[in-house]
C-alpha positions in Angstrom: 4.3 -2.7 3.8 6.1 -6.2 4.4 3.7 -8.1 2.1 4.1 -5.4 -0.7 8.0 -6.0 -0.5 7.7 -9.6 -0.7 5.4 -9.6 -3.6 7.7 -7.1 -5.3 10.7 -9.5 -4.8 8.5 -12.3 -6.2 7.8 -10.1 -9.2 11.4 -9.0 -9.8 12.2 -12.7 -10.0 9.6 -13.4 -12.4 7.6 -15.5 -10.2 3.8 -15.3 -11.2 1.7 -17.9 -9.7 0.5 -17.6 -6.0 -1.6 -19.7 -3.9 -3.4 -17.6 -1.3 -4.5 -19.2 1.9 -5.5 -17.8 5.2 -3.9 -20.7 7.2 -4.8 -21.6 10.7 -6.8 -19.0 12.4 -4.6 -16.7 14.5 -5.9 -17.3 18.3 -3.2 -14.9 19.8 -4.3 -11.7 21.4 -1.8 -9.5 19.5 -2.3 -6.7 17.2 -4.9 -7.3 14.3 -3.5 -8.9 11.3 -3.2 -7.0 8.1 -5.1 -9.9 5.9 -7.8 -11.7 8.2 -9.1 -13.7 5.5 -7.7 -14.8 2.0 -10.0 -12.5 0.1 -8.4 -9.7 1.7 -5.0 -10.7 0.4 -6.2 -11.6 -2.9 -7.7 -8.0 -3.4 -4.5 -6.4 -2.1 -2.6 -8.4 -4.8 -4.7 -7.2 -7.6 -4.9 -3.7 -6.5 -1.0 -3.4 -6.1 0.0 -5.5 -9.0 -2.8 -5.8 -11.5 -2.9 -8.9 -13.6 0.7 -9.7 -12.8 0.1 -12.7 -10.8 -2.1 -15.6 -11.3 -3.8 -16.4 -8.0 -5.5 -19.7 -7.0 -7.6 -20.0 -3.8 -9.1 -22.7 -1.7 -12.4 -24.1 -2.1 -14.2 -26.7 0.3 -16.6 -29.1 -1.5 -18.0 -30.3 2.0 -18.1 -26.7 3.6 -15.4 -24.9 5.8 -15.7 -25.6 9.4 -16.0 -22.3 10.5 -19.0 -21.4 8.1 -22.4 -21.3 9.4 -23.6 -23.3 6.3 -22.5 -24.5 3.0 -24.2 -21.7 1.2 -22.2 -19.3 3.3 -19.1 -21.1 2.2 -20.2 -20.6 -1.5 -20.8 -17.0 -1.0 -17.4 -16.6 0.7 -15.6 -18.5 -2.2 -17.3 -16.2 -4.7 -15.9 -13.2 -3.0 -12.6 -14.5 -3.5 -13.1 -15.0 -7.2 -14.6 -11.7 -7.7 -11.6 -10.1 -5.9 -9.5 -11.7 -8.4 -8.6 -15.3 -8.1 -8.2 -17.1 -11.3 -8.5 -20.7 -10.2 -10.0 -22.8 -7.3 -8.1 -25.8 -5.7 -10.4 -27.8 -3.4 -9.8 -29.2 -0.2 -8.9 -32.9 -0.3 -11.7 -35.3 -1.9 -12.4 -39.0 -1.8 -15.7 -38.8 -3.7 -16.2 -38.0 -7.4 -20.1 -37.1 -7.0 -19.6 -34.8 -4.0 -16.8 -32.8 -6.0 -19.3 -32.6 -9.4 -22.0 -31.4 -7.2 -19.7 -28.8 -5.7 -18.7 -27.6 -9.1 -22.2 -27.5 -10.2 -23.2 -25.4 -7.1 -20.4 -23.2 -7.6 -21.5 -22.5 -11.3 -25.1 -21.6 -10.0 -23.9 -19.0 -7.7 -21.8 -17.2 -10.6 -18.1 -18.8 -10.1 -17.0 -19.5 -13.6 -13.2 -20.0 -13.1 -11.6 -23.4 -13.3 -12.0 -25.7 -10.2 -9.3 -28.4 -9.6 -10.0 -31.2 -7.3 -7.4 -31.8 -4.4 -6.1 -35.2 -4.1 -4.2 -36.5 -0.9 -2.2 -39.7 -1.3 -2.3 -42.3 1.4 1.1 -43.3 2.9 0.2 -44.6 6.0 -3.3 -45.6 8.0 -2.6 -43.3 10.8 -2.0 -40.3 8.1 -5.5 -41.5 6.7 -7.3 -41.1 10.0 -5.9 -37.6 10.8 -7.2 -36.6 7.5 -10.7 -38.0 7.9 -11.9 -35.0 9.6 -11.1 -32.8 6.5 -13.3 -34.9 4.4 -16.3 -37.0 4.8 -17.9 -38.1 1.4 -16.3 -41.4 0.4 -14.2 -41.8 3.5 -16.0 -44.9 5.0 -15.5 -46.7 1.6 -11.7 -46.0 1.8 -11.5 -47.1 5.4 -13.0 -50.4 4.5 -10.5 -51.1 1.9 -7.5 -49.8 4.4 -8.6 -51.8 7.3 -7.6 -55.3 6.2 -3.9 -54.1 5.8 -3.9 -51.1 8.4 -0.8 -52.8 10.1 1.1 -53.3 7.0 2.7 -49.9 5.7 3.5 -51.4 2.4 0.3 -52.9 1.9 -1.4 -49.7 3.0 0.6 -47.7 0.1 -0.4 -50.3 -2.4 -3.8 -50.0 -1.5 -3.8 -46.4 -1.2 -2.3 -45.8 -4.7 -5.2 -48.2 -6.1 -7.9 -46.0 -4.5 -6.4 -42.7 -5.7 -5.9 -43.9 -9.1 -9.6 -45.2 -9.3 -10.8 -41.7 -7.7 -8.8 -39.8 -10.6 -10.4 -42.2 -13.0 -13.8 -41.4 -11.8 -13.1 -37.8 -12.0 -11.7 -38.3 -15.8 -14.9 -40.0 -16.6 -16.9 -36.8 -15.3 -15.0 -34.9 -17.8 -12.4 -33.3 -15.3 -8.9 -33.1 -16.9 -6.5 -32.3 -14.1 -6.1 -32.7 -10.5 -3.8 -31.2 -7.7 -1.6 -33.4 -5.5 -1.0 -32.7 -1.9 2.5 -34.4 -2.3 3.5 -33.8 1.5 7.0 -34.2 0.2 6.0 -37.8 -0.8 7.3 -37.6 -4.5 7.9 -41.2 -5.0 4.2 -42.2 -4.1 3.1 -39.4 -6.7 5.4 -41.3 -9.2 3.7 -44.4 -8.4 0.2 -43.0 -8.8 1.0 -41.4 -12.0 3.3 -44.0 -13.4 0.6 -46.6 -13.1 -2.1 -44.6 -14.9 -1.0 -44.5 -18.3 -3.9 -46.6 -19.6 -6.4 -44.5 -17.7 -5.3 -41.1 -19.1 -7.2 -39.9 -21.9 -5.0 -40.2 -25.0 -7.7 -39.3 -27.8 -9.4 -36.2 -28.5 -13.1 -36.3 -28.9 -12.9 -32.8 -31.0 -9.6 -31.4 -32.5 -9.6 -28.6 -29.9 -9.8 -28.7 -26.0 -13.0 -29.0 -24.4 -14.7 -27.4 -21.4 -14.5 -29.1 -18.3 -18.4 -28.2 -17.6 -20.4 -31.2 -18.6 -23.4 -29.1 -19.7 -21.2 -27.2 -22.1 -19.3 -30.3 -23.3 -22.5 -31.7 -24.6 -23.8 -28.7 -26.4 -20.6 -27.2 -27.9 -19.6 -28.9 -31.0 -18.2 -26.1 -33.0 -15.5 -23.3 -32.5 -13.5 -20.9 -34.5 -9.8 -21.9 -35.0 -8.4 -18.5 -33.9 -8.7 -19.7 -30.3 -7.3 -23.2 -31.0 -4.3 -22.6 -28.8 -6.2 -20.3 -26.3 -9.0 -22.4 -25.0 -9.6 -20.8 -21.6 -9.8 -17.3 -23.3 -12.7 -18.6 -25.5 -14.4 -20.3 -22.6 -14.3 -17.1 -20.9 -15.5 -14.9 -23.9 -18.5 -17.3 -24.4 -19.2 -17.9 -20.7 -22.5 -15.9 -20.8 -23.8 -18.0 -23.7 -26.8 -20.1 -23.1 -26.6 -22.1 -26.4 -23.7 -23.3 -28.2 -23.3 -24.1 -32.1 -23.9 -27.7 -32.2 -23.5 -29.5 -35.8 -23.1 -26.2 -37.6 -21.8 -22.6 -36.9 -24.7 -19.8 -36.8 -24.1 -16.1 -36.8 -22.5 -15.0 -33.5 -25.8 -12.9 -32.3 -24.6 -13.2 -28.5 -23.7 -9.7 -27.1 -21.1 -11.7 -24.9 -19.1 -12.5 -28.1 -18.4 -9.0 -29.0 -17.8 -7.9 -25.3 -14.1 -6.8 -24.6 -12.5 -9.7 -23.0 -11.3 -7.9 -19.9 -9.7 -11.3 -18.5 -6.6 -12.5 -16.8 -5.6 -14.0 -20.1 -2.8 -16.2 -18.6 -4.7 -17.6 -15.8 -3.5 -21.2 -16.2 -1.4 -21.7 -13.0 1.4 -24.1 -13.4 2.4 -22.8 -16.6 5.6 -21.2 -17.9 3.5 -19.1 -20.6 3.4 -15.7 -18.6 7.3 -16.2 -17.8 9.1 -15.0 -20.8 11.7 -12.7 -19.6 13.3 -12.2 -22.7 10.6 -10.3 -24.0 11.5 -7.5 -21.6 14.8 -6.7 -23.4 13.5 -7.1 -27.1 15.0 -4.3 -29.2 14.4 -5.0 -32.6 12.4 -7.5 -35.2 15.5 -9.9 -35.3 15.3 -10.3 -31.3 11.6 -11.3 -32.0 12.1 -13.6 -34.7 15.0 -15.4 -32.8 12.6 -16.1 -29.7 10.0 -17.5 -32.1 12.2 -19.9 -33.9 13.8 -21.1 -30.5 10.1 -21.5 -29.5 9.5 -23.7 -32.5 12.6 -25.8 -31.9 11.5 -26.2 -28.0 14.1 -24.0 -26.3 12.0 -21.3 -24.8 8.3 -20.4 -24.4 6.3 -17.4 -25.7 4.2 -15.4 -23.3 0.8 -16.6 -24.7 2.0 -20.2 -25.1 4.3 -22.7 -23.5 4.0 -26.0 -26.0 3.0 -26.8 -29.6 0.4 -28.9 -30.8 1.3 -32.5 -32.2 0.7 -31.3 -35.6 3.0 -28.4 -35.8 5.7 -30.6 -37.1 3.9 -30.9 -40.3 4.1 -27.2 -41.2 7.1 -25.9 -39.1 9.7 -26.4 -41.9 7.6 -25.6 -45.1 5.6 -22.6 -43.5 6.3 -21.4 -39.9 10.3 -21.0 -40.0 10.5 -19.3 -43.4 7.9 -16.9 -42.5 9.2 -16.3 -39.0 12.7 -15.7 -40.2 11.4 -12.8 -42.5 9.5 -11.1 -39.6 6.0 -12.5 -40.4 5.3 -13.8 -36.9 3.0 -16.8 -37.2 0.4 -17.3 -34.3 -1.9 -20.2 -35.5 -1.6 -22.9 -38.1 -2.6 -26.3 -39.1 -1.5 -28.7 -42.0 -3.7 -30.2 -44.9 -5.2 -33.6 -43.9 -6.9 -35.6 -46.6 -8.5 -38.4 -45.1 -6.3 -39.4 -41.8 -7.8 -42.3 -39.8 -9.4 -40.8 -36.8 -7.1 -43.1 -34.6 -4.1 -41.2 -36.0 -1.9 -40.1 -32.7 -1.0 -36.8 -34.2 -4.1 -35.4 -36.2 -7.0 -37.7 -35.1 -9.9 -37.1 -33.3 -13.5 -38.4 -32.8 -15.1 -41.8 -32.7 -12.9 -44.9 -34.1 -13.2 -45.8 -37.6 -13.5 -42.6 -38.9 -11.7 -40.3 -41.3 -10.7 -36.6 -40.4 -9.9 -33.8 -42.8 -8.3 -30.5 -42.6 -7.7 -27.2 -44.9 -4.4 -25.6 -44.7 -4.4 -22.7 -42.4 -2.2 -19.9 -41.4 -2.4 -16.9 -39.2 0.5 -14.4 -38.8 1.3 -10.9 -37.8 2.6 -8.7 -41.0 4.0 -5.2 -41.0 2.2 -2.7 -42.9 4.7 -2.2 -45.6 4.8 -5.7 -46.6 0.8 -6.3 -46.7 0.5 -5.5 -50.2 2.9 -7.7 -51.5 1.7 -10.7 -48.9 -1.9 -10.1 -50.6 -0.6 -10.3 -54.2 1.0 -13.6 -53.5 -2.2 -15.1 -52.1 -4.2 -13.5 -54.9 -2.4 -15.6 -57.4 -4.0 -18.7 -56.1 -7.8 -18.9 -56.3 -8.1 -21.5 -53.4 -6.6 -19.2 -51.0 -9.1 -17.1 -49.0 -7.8 -14.3 -46.6 -8.5 -11.4 -44.1 -6.6 -8.8 -42.7 -7.4 -6.8 -39.5 -5.8 -4.3 -37.2 -5.5 -4.2 -33.4 -9.1 -2.8 -33.2 -10.6 -5.7 -35.1 -11.3 -3.4 -38.3 -10.8 -5.4 -41.6 -8.4 -3.8 -43.8 -8.5 -6.4 -46.7 -10.7 -9.3 -47.4 -10.7 -11.7 -50.1 -14.3 -12.3 -51.8 -14.5 -15.9 -50.4 -14.8 -14.0 -46.8 -16.8 -11.3 -47.9 -19.9 -12.9 -46.4 -21.4 -13.6 -43.0 -21.2 -17.3 -43.7 -18.5 -19.5 -41.9 -15.8 -21.6 -43.5 -15.4 -25.3 -42.1 -11.7 -25.8 -41.8 -11.8 -29.1 -40.1 -14.2 -32.0 -40.5 -14.7 -35.8 -39.8 -16.6 -38.6 -41.2 -17.8 -41.3 -38.7 -19.8 -44.5 -38.8 -23.2 -43.9 -38.2 -23.1 -40.3 -37.7 -23.8 -37.0 -40.0 -20.5 -35.2 -40.9 -18.9 -33.2 -38.0 -17.4 -29.8 -38.7 -15.9 -28.6 -35.2 -13.5 -26.1 -36.6 -14.5 -23.1 -38.5 -13.4 -19.4 -39.5 -15.7 -16.5 -39.9 -15.4 -12.8 -40.7 -17.0 -12.0 -37.3 -15.0 -14.3 -35.3 -11.8 -13.1 -36.8 -12.7 -9.5 -36.0 -13.2 -10.5 -32.4 -10.2 -12.5 -32.1 -7.6 -9.9 -33.5 -7.7 -7.2 -30.7 -7.1 -10.3 -28.3 -4.3 -11.4 -30.3 -2.5 -8.1 -30.5 -2.9 -7.9 -26.7 -1.1 -11.1 -26.4 2.3 -9.1 -27.1 2.1 -7.5 -23.7 1.0 -10.5 -21.8 4.1 -10.5 -19.9 4.3 -7.1 -18.7 2.6 -5.6 -15.6 0.5 -2.4 -15.8 3.4 -0.4 -14.8 6.1 -2.3 -16.6 7.8 -0.5 -19.7 6.8 -2.2 -22.9 9.6 -2.3 -25.6 9.3 0.1 -28.5 9.4 -2.6 -31.0 6.1 -4.3 -29.3 4.3 -0.6 -29.3 4.9 -0.7 -33.0 3.6 -4.0 -33.9 0.5 -3.2 -31.8 0.1 0.2 -33.3 0.5 -0.3 -37.1 0.8 -4.2 -37.8 -1.9 -6.5 -39.2 -3.2 -9.9 -38.3 -3.6 -11.9 -41.6 -5.5 -15.2 -41.5 -5.6 -17.4 -44.5 -7.4 -20.5 -45.4 -6.4 -23.1 -48.4 -9.5 -24.4 -50.0 -7.3 -27.0 -51.7 -6.4 -29.9 -49.5 -5.9 -32.8 -51.7 -2.7 -31.9 -53.3 0.9 -31.4 -52.2 2.5 -28.8 -51.9 -0.7 -27.2 -51.4 -1.3 -23.7 -53.0 -0.7 -22.0 -49.6 2.7 -23.6 -49.2 3.6 -22.5 -52.6 2.6 -18.9 -51.6 4.7 -19.1 -48.6 7.7 -20.2 -51.0 7.0 -17.0 -53.1 6.9 -14.8 -50.2 10.2 -16.3 -49.0 11.8 -15.7 -52.4 11.1 -11.9 -52.2 11.1 -11.0 -48.5 14.9 -10.8 -47.2 15.3 -12.6 -44.1 16.0 -11.2 -40.7 17.8 -14.4 -39.2 18.5 -17.8 -40.5 15.8 -20.3 -40.3 17.6 -22.2 -37.6 18.5 -20.5 -34.4 20.6 -22.0 -31.9 19.5 -22.5 -28.4 20.2 -19.3 -25.7 23.5 -20.1 -23.9 23.3 -22.8 -21.5 19.6 -23.6 -22.0 18.4 -27.1 -22.3 15.8 -28.1 -24.6 12.4 -27.2 -22.9 10.0 -29.8 -24.7 10.4 -33.1 -26.5 
């Protein structure tokens, strides 16, 4: 009962992320504890609060001291994930290869959620000695580096910073894209580690979308539908059962897994503000929604499904996104026209050096049913525009001739020295129909299973359409898609002004 009260209070305060650990074993002879293992509390949270909370649990790359074997530890870890855990944070590590092996072993036993390596900064030799019992792999190599300076605390810290930076760099080289610091309230030491790593951190993209951390999948997968460009983890889950991935060209999505209902904790990224959007609970009108979307574009708030903008959003924000949102056409995905930008470009570049990248203008938005006919008529005036419209069940309502086929349309491609042309981002009719139900489901991402949903959101999910449009003309400005948006803006009245001030007392969230 006490745990239920505490969790209810966390929910009331919009605290969404939990790290569930057993802690030290209770050796007292008192009454039995309600949750003797972490898995018991994970099950309780999921049964009582559904998907409201994101849950992380502990993993032990070198085995838990109470387990009879390494394999038994993997079995216990899988049980925690099956009970509802979204993310695994490991015990501190000092060796890259042992962490990678642990991840591979987890995948072999069916654990598919993200696994984040735990990193313990070194602030004194005495502290390092105390942690030696918690990790074995790599410990001796670190000890040899610390021994010559063990009596000089400042030198130990400097050496420790170098050791941890090298460890993180090694993880990045293996495709790991995040770590968890055990800060121990030593924030200045963490700042030293991170502050000196700018040159080590990955600053360029291999592909125009975020790749999987799974090394095998990173090698195989070279093409992805654009609809999930801002929802990488959802797409990874949706296709997690695939044995093969499109490489070089997109084929038909024949895998049954692609058409499965994605019953998935969609906001499983812990340490993210994306689920925390209290303003959604008090929405009453379309004007309220438009204001939140515009504030998000200006960096003053978050949306339930997104807490940051891509670097290229600025290129289409004023010309296309804000005019549509201000008129109640709520955008969810977009990309600008790019005609031969250098692959080194910090905003739109990707792939090997000395290449050139291209993009077709693309736009995706929610549209009220009484506006659909006019929207489509504006698109029909421009022969380069191809569009599809689907309802919340993924049923196609309108489809222009250019999409009336099973073939995919490339919307991003690159030309690089010594390689065939790469086409990593596509749009297809089948992928859009799969995406549409998930897109409509995003509207209720902030709400628990028992929370009341505002009537305006119910209306959107019940009757609105999702529209996706690709402009096959990417060499002229303004692009035909931009001109179509201008035509829509001229006839559809504004709900709100295109520029909305920040909520009272709220600072800009992102720069």
